[in-house]
C-alpha positions as CSV (number, residue, x, y, z in Angstrom):
1,M,0.0,0.0,0.0
2,L,2.8,2.4,0.9
3,V,4.7,1.5,-2.2
4,N,1.7,2.2,-4.4
5,R,1.0,5.5,-2.8
6,F,4.6,6.5,-3.2
7,N,4.5,5.6,-7.0
8,V,1.4,7.6,-7.6
9,G,2.8,10.6,-5.8
10,L,6.0,10.4,-7.8
11,L,4.0,10.1,-11.1
12,S,2.0,13.2,-10.2
13,V,5.2,15.2,-9.5
14,V,6.7,14.1,-12.9
15,L,3.5,15.1,-14.7
16,V,3.4,18.6,-13.1
17,V,7.0,19.1,-13.9
18,G,6.4,18.0,-17.5
19,I,3.4,20.3,-18.0
20,T,5.2,23.2,-16.4
21,G,8.1,22.6,-18.8
22,C,5.8,22.6,-21.9
23,D,4.1,25.9,-20.8
24,S,7.5,27.4,-20.3
25,Q,8.7,26.3,-23.7
26,T,5.4,27.6,-25.4
27,S,5.8,31.0,-23.6
28,K,9.4,31.2,-24.6
29,S,8.4,30.4,-28.2
30,Q,5.8,33.1,-28.2
31,Q,8.3,35.6,-26.8
32,V,10.8,34.7,-29.4
33,M,8.2,35.2,-32.2
34,A,7.1,38.5,-30.7
35,S,10.7,39.7,-30.5
36,H,11.1,38.9,-34.2
37,S,7.8,40.6,-35.3
38,L,7.9,44.0,-36.8
39,P,5.9,46.6,-34.8
40,V,3.5,48.4,-37.1
41,N,0.7,50.9,-37.0
42,V,-2.5,50.1,-38.9
43,V,-5.7,51.8,-40.0
44,T,-8.8,49.6,-40.0
45,M,-10.8,50.3,-43.1
46,A,-14.3,51.7,-42.8
47,K,-16.2,53.8,-45.3
48,T,-16.6,57.5,-44.4
49,P,-18.8,60.2,-46.0
50,I,-16.7,62.1,-48.5
51,T,-17.4,65.2,-50.7
52,M,-15.5,65.1,-53.9
53,N,-14.9,68.1,-56.3
54,T,-13.3,68.5,-59.7
55,E,-11.9,72.0,-60.4
56,L,-11.9,73.4,-64.0
57,P,-10.9,76.7,-65.6
58,A,-14.1,78.5,-66.7
59,R,-15.3,81.7,-68.4
60,V,-18.3,83.8,-67.5
61,I,-21.0,84.0,-70.2
62,A,-24.2,86.1,-70.3
63,T,-27.4,84.1,-70.5
64,R,-28.5,86.3,-73.4
65,V,-26.9,89.0,-75.5
66,S,-28.9,91.6,-77.4
67,E,-27.1,93.9,-79.9
68,V,-29.3,97.0,-80.3
69,R,-29.4,98.2,-83.9
70,P,-31.6,100.8,-85.6
71,Q,-34.4,99.6,-88.0
72,V,-34.8,103.0,-89.8
73,T,-32.3,105.5,-91.1
74,G,-32.0,109.0,-89.6
75,I,-30.1,111.4,-87.4
76,L,-29.8,110.4,-83.7
77,Q,-31.5,113.1,-81.6
78,K,-31.2,111.8,-78.0
79,R,-30.0,109.1,-75.8
80,F,-32.2,108.2,-72.8
81,F,-30.0,105.9,-70.7
82,E,-26.9,106.0,-68.5
83,E,-24.2,103.6,-69.6
84,G,-23.9,100.6,-67.3
85,Q,-27.4,100.9,-65.8
86,T,-30.1,98.2,-65.8
87,V,-32.8,98.7,-68.3
88,Q,-36.1,97.0,-68.7
89,Q,-37.6,95.5,-71.9
90,G,-39.4,98.2,-73.8
91,D,-37.5,101.1,-72.3
92,V,-36.7,103.8,-74.9
93,L,-33.0,104.0,-75.4
94,Y,-32.5,106.4,-78.4
95,Q,-34.7,108.8,-80.4
96,I,-34.1,109.1,-84.1
97,D,-35.4,112.2,-85.9
98,P,-39.0,111.3,-86.5
99,A,-39.9,114.3,-88.8
100,P,-39.5,112.5,-92.2
101,Y,-41.4,109.5,-90.9
102,Q,-44.1,111.6,-89.5
103,A,-44.4,113.2,-92.9
104,D,-44.7,109.8,-94.6
105,L,-47.4,108.9,-92.1
106,N,-49.4,112.0,-92.9
107,S,-49.0,111.3,-96.6
108,A,-50.2,107.7,-96.1
109,Q,-53.2,108.9,-94.1
110,A,-54.1,111.3,-96.9
111,A,-53.7,108.6,-99.6
112,L,-55.9,106.3,-97.6
113,L,-58.6,109.0,-97.4
114,K,-58.5,109.5,-101.2
115,A,-58.6,105.8,-101.8
116,K,-61.6,105.5,-99.5
117,A,-63.4,108.3,-101.3
118,D,-62.7,106.8,-104.7
119,E,-64.0,103.5,-103.4
120,S,-67.2,105.1,-102.1
121,V,-67.9,106.8,-105.5
122,S,-67.2,103.5,-107.4
123,R,-69.4,101.6,-105.0
124,K,-72.3,104.0,-105.5
125,T,-71.9,103.9,-109.3
126,A,-71.8,100.1,-109.4
127,L,-74.9,99.8,-107.2
128,R,-76.8,102.4,-109.4
129,Y,-75.8,100.5,-112.6
130,Q,-76.9,97.3,-111.0
131,D,-80.5,98.7,-110.9
132,L,-80.3,100.2,-114.4
133,V,-79.1,97.0,-116.0
134,K,-82.0,95.1,-114.5
135,R,-84.3,97.7,-116.1
136,K,-82.5,97.3,-119.4
137,L,-81.6,101.0,-119.4
138,I,-77.8,100.4,-119.8
139,S,-75.9,97.6,-121.3
140,Q,-74.3,94.8,-119.4
141,E,-70.9,96.0,-120.5
142,D,-71.4,99.4,-118.8
143,Y,-72.4,97.6,-115.6
144,D,-69.4,95.3,-115.7
145,T,-67.1,98.3,-116.2
146,A,-68.6,100.0,-113.1
147,E,-68.3,96.9,-111.1
148,G,-64.7,96.5,-112.1
149,K,-63.8,100.0,-111.1
150,W,-65.4,99.4,-107.7
151,Q,-63.3,96.4,-107.1
152,Q,-60.2,98.3,-108.2
153,A,-61.0,101.1,-105.8
154,K,-61.4,98.6,-102.9
155,A,-58.0,97.2,-103.7
156,Q,-56.5,100.6,-103.8
157,S,-58.0,101.3,-100.3
158,A,-56.3,98.1,-99.1
159,V,-53.0,99.2,-100.5
160,A,-53.3,102.6,-99.0
161,Q,-54.1,101.0,-95.6
162,A,-51.0,98.8,-95.8
163,A,-48.9,101.9,-96.6
164,L,-50.3,103.7,-93.6
165,D,-49.6,100.7,-91.4
166,N,-46.0,100.6,-92.7
167,A,-45.6,104.3,-92.1
168,K,-46.8,103.9,-88.5
169,I,-44.3,101.1,-88.0
170,S,-41.4,103.1,-89.4
171,L,-42.4,106.1,-87.2
172,S,-42.4,103.8,-84.1
173,Y,-38.9,102.6,-85.0
174,T,-37.6,106.1,-84.5
175,K,-37.8,105.3,-80.8
176,V,-35.2,102.6,-80.3
177,T,-36.3,100.4,-77.4
178,A,-34.7,97.7,-75.3
179,P,-35.5,94.3,-76.7
180,I,-34.6,92.5,-73.4
181,S,-34.0,93.5,-69.8
182,G,-30.5,93.6,-68.5
183,R,-27.3,95.6,-67.9
184,I,-26.6,98.0,-70.8
185,D,-23.1,98.5,-72.2
186,I,-21.5,101.7,-73.5
187,S,-23.1,103.6,-76.4
188,N,-21.2,103.4,-79.7
189,V,-22.9,106.5,-81.1
190,T,-23.7,110.0,-79.9
191,E,-26.3,112.6,-80.6
192,G,-26.1,113.9,-84.1
193,A,-24.8,110.7,-85.6
194,L,-26.3,109.3,-88.8
195,V,-27.6,105.8,-88.2
196,T,-28.8,103.4,-90.9
197,A,-31.3,100.6,-90.9
198,N,-29.8,97.3,-89.8
199,Q,-26.3,98.6,-89.8
200,S,-23.5,96.2,-88.9
201,T,-22.3,98.2,-85.9
202,A,-24.6,97.9,-82.9
203,L,-25.7,101.1,-81.1
204,T,-25.1,99.3,-77.7
205,T,-25.4,95.9,-76.1
206,I,-27.7,94.6,-73.4
207,Q,-26.8,91.5,-71.3
208,P,-28.8,90.1,-68.3
209,L,-26.4,89.4,-65.4
210,D,-28.6,87.5,-62.9
211,P,-28.4,84.6,-63.2
212,I,-25.3,84.1,-65.4
213,Y,-23.6,81.2,-67.1
214,V,-20.2,79.8,-66.5
215,D,-18.8,77.6,-69.3
216,M,-16.1,75.0,-68.7
217,T,-14.3,72.5,-70.9
218,Q,-13.4,69.0,-69.8
219,S,-11.8,66.1,-71.6
220,S,-14.2,63.4,-72.8
221,L,-12.5,60.8,-70.6
222,S,-12.7,62.9,-67.5
223,M,-16.3,63.8,-68.3
224,A,-17.1,60.1,-68.5
225,K,-15.6,59.6,-65.0
226,I,-17.6,62.6,-63.7
227,K,-20.9,61.2,-65.1
228,K,-20.1,57.8,-63.5
229,S,-19.5,59.5,-60.1
230,L,-22.7,61.6,-60.4
231,G,-24.9,58.7,-61.2
232,A,-28.5,59.8,-61.2
233,H,-27.6,63.2,-59.7
234,S,-27.8,65.2,-62.9
235,N,-27.6,68.7,-61.5
236,P,-24.6,68.8,-59.2
237,K,-23.6,71.9,-57.2
238,V,-21.0,74.2,-58.6
239,T,-18.9,76.8,-56.7
240,L,-16.5,79.4,-58.0
241,K,-13.2,80.9,-57.2
242,L,-12.6,84.4,-58.6
243,E,-9.5,85.6,-60.4
244,D,-8.0,87.0,-57.2
245,G,-8.3,83.6,-55.5
246,T,-11.3,84.5,-53.3
247,E,-14.3,82.3,-53.0
248,Y,-17.5,83.6,-54.7
249,D,-20.3,83.6,-52.1
250,Q,-23.0,82.2,-54.4
251,S,-23.2,78.6,-55.7
252,G,-25.1,77.3,-58.7
253,I,-25.9,74.1,-60.5
254,L,-24.6,72.3,-63.6
255,T,-27.3,72.7,-66.2
256,F,-25.7,71.4,-69.4
257,S,-23.3,68.7,-70.4
258,G,-22.0,68.9,-74.0
259,T,-23.7,66.6,-76.6
260,R,-20.6,66.2,-78.7
261,V,-16.8,66.0,-78.4
262,D,-14.6,68.6,-80.1
263,T,-12.6,66.5,-82.6
264,T,-9.6,68.8,-82.4
265,T,-9.3,69.0,-78.6
266,G,-11.2,66.0,-77.4
267,S,-13.0,68.1,-75.0
268,V,-16.7,68.6,-73.9
269,T,-18.4,71.8,-72.9
270,L,-20.1,72.1,-69.5
271,R,-22.3,74.9,-68.4
272,A,-23.4,76.0,-65.0
273,K,-26.0,78.6,-64.0
274,I,-24.9,80.8,-61.1
275,P,-26.9,83.5,-59.2
276,N,-25.3,86.9,-59.6
277,P,-27.5,89.4,-57.7
278,D,-24.7,92.0,-57.1
279,A,-23.3,91.7,-60.6
280,V,-19.9,90.5,-59.3
281,L,-19.5,88.2,-62.2
282,L,-19.2,89.9,-65.6
283,P,-19.2,88.3,-69.1
284,G,-15.7,87.5,-70.2
285,M,-14.3,87.0,-66.7
286,F,-12.1,83.9,-66.0
287,V,-12.9,81.9,-62.9
288,R,-12.2,78.5,-61.4
289,A,-15.2,76.3,-61.2
290,S,-15.5,73.4,-58.7
291,I,-18.1,70.7,-59.5
292,V,-19.3,68.5,-56.6
293,I,-19.2,65.0,-58.1
294,A,-19.9,63.2,-54.8
295,D,-21.7,64.7,-51.9
296,Q,-21.2,62.9,-48.6
297,K,-20.8,59.6,-50.4
298,P,-19.4,56.7,-48.3
299,M,-15.9,55.8,-49.5
300,Y,-12.7,54.2,-48.5
301,T,-9.7,56.6,-48.3
302,L,-6.0,56.2,-47.5
303,S,-3.1,58.5,-47.2
304,Q,-1.1,58.7,-50.4
305,A,2.1,57.8,-48.4
306,V,0.6,54.3,-47.7
307,V,-0.1,53.5,-51.3
308,N,2.7,52.2,-53.5
309,F,2.7,52.2,-57.3
310,G,4.7,49.6,-59.2
311,Q,6.4,49.9,-62.5
312,G,3.2,48.9,-64.4
313,G,1.2,51.5,-62.5
314,Q,-0.5,49.0,-60.2
315,A,-1.3,50.5,-56.8
316,T,-0.8,48.2,-53.8
317,V,-0.9,48.4,-50.0
318,Y,0.3,46.2,-47.2
319,V,-2.4,44.6,-45.0
320,V,-2.2,42.3,-41.9
321,E,-3.2,38.7,-42.6
322,D,-2.7,36.0,-39.9
323,G,-0.1,38.1,-38.1
324,K,1.9,38.7,-41.3
325,A,2.2,41.4,-43.9
326,A,0.5,40.7,-47.2
327,I,0.5,42.8,-50.3
328,R,-3.0,43.8,-51.6
329,P,-3.6,45.3,-55.1
330,V,-6.1,48.3,-55.0
331,T,-7.7,50.7,-57.4
332,T,-7.3,54.4,-56.6
333,G,-9.7,57.1,-57.6
334,A,-9.7,60.9,-57.0
335,T,-7.6,62.8,-54.6
336,V,-9.5,64.2,-51.5
337,K,-8.5,66.3,-48.6
338,G,-5.2,67.2,-50.3
339,N,-3.3,64.1,-49.5
340,K,-5.6,61.1,-49.6
341,W,-6.6,58.6,-52.3
342,V,-10.1,57.3,-52.8
343,I,-9.8,53.5,-52.9
344,E,-12.4,52.3,-55.4
345,S,-11.7,48.6,-55.0
346,G,-9.4,46.0,-53.3
347,L,-10.3,46.7,-49.7
348,K,-13.3,45.8,-47.5
349,D,-14.5,46.8,-44.0
350,G,-12.2,45.6,-41.3
351,D,-9.1,45.2,-43.4
352,Q,-6.0,46.4,-41.4
353,V,-3.8,48.5,-43.7
354,I,-0.2,49.0,-42.5
355,T,0.8,52.6,-42.2
356,S,4.3,52.4,-40.7
357,N,7.7,50.7,-41.3
358,L,6.7,50.3,-44.9
359,I,10.4,50.4,-46.0
360,K,11.3,47.3,-43.9
361,I,8.2,45.3,-44.6
362,R,8.2,42.5,-47.2
363,P,5.4,40.1,-48.0
364,G,5.2,37.4,-45.3
365,T,7.0,39.5,-42.7
366,P,5.6,38.8,-39.2
367,V,4.1,42.0,-37.8
368,Q,2.7,43.1,-34.4
369,V,0.0,45.8,-34.4
370,V,0.9,48.4,-31.8
371,S,-1.5,51.1,-32.9
372,D,-4.8,51.0,-34.7
373,K,-5.9,54.5,-35.7
374,N,-9.6,53.8,-36.3
375,H,-9.8,51.7,-33.1
376,D,-8.1,54.4,-31.0
377,M,-10.5,57.0,-32.4
378,N,-13.5,54.9,-31.7
379,T,-12.3,54.2,-28.1
380,T,-11.7,57.9,-27.5
381,Q,-15.2,58.8,-28.8
382,K,-16.8,56.2,-26.5
């Protein structure tokens, strides 16, 4: 009995010593592995809302341009506007000497009165002859002649009426009015100048300034990418930067995307409509237009320093897989926030992208995560 108890106790001691030795060896092995692992910082991938813009050079264009020209010939008597002011459609801008056109109107009125009188006489004669021919007191030929003269007199009255209407129109054209509302330019003529009907040189120009257009050009390839980013959002927001670099305080929308590609430049024209209540934007100005192609769209982003480009242009990053560094091909998109790439494909939620010791890392290198940027931020927020 004592011998058996002694053997059992001895066996227990041996087992305890063996297990302790195994644990010690395992611990030492883990310590050795940890001592050979490269400490790295990582960022855990998660999509964040991003606003993306594309910036283009642009020129300001008026929504409409009206070149004011005279429609009758004469001496310019007076100008009724101040250069640079806003005029309304129908406002009188110039007065051309109306005297000759008033005389033509008076003559046309007199001609119409004479034609009407001749028509009245011819009508009475024709009606009288109509009764006489029925009574066989005159020949049919005499009646037909009287009827013909009446019809001729009616036609002459119509011609005289048309001449009077034309004279009235010509007289009205001596007052040159604004065809549209807008800001009026400098006057190219002064009082006393001879102007001619439909002359090639405009008297002045009127351009509405609020709202106003901004035209941009973009390569067809870039335009295709923009349309892909916009998706169903067909009227993205557009902001402007003025020539002095300051931000314009009004934003507009993209209203037009070119329907054809310029064969010489390979570019497409884009047009935005911008509010311009204070007339800060003037036709012909150069500005920088920024088109919002993604507004708070969830995307993956990475610092440009983390992404490596191979000789073939393939972008790659290092990720942690089973405690080792692994290379992962990715597709980069636009640049956001100055120094970050949008990652369009190659990563998913939860991937740990290595952000430090990138020079030392090779595929398969054991790594030890010492800092997780996104995890630290989430812990702080909680």
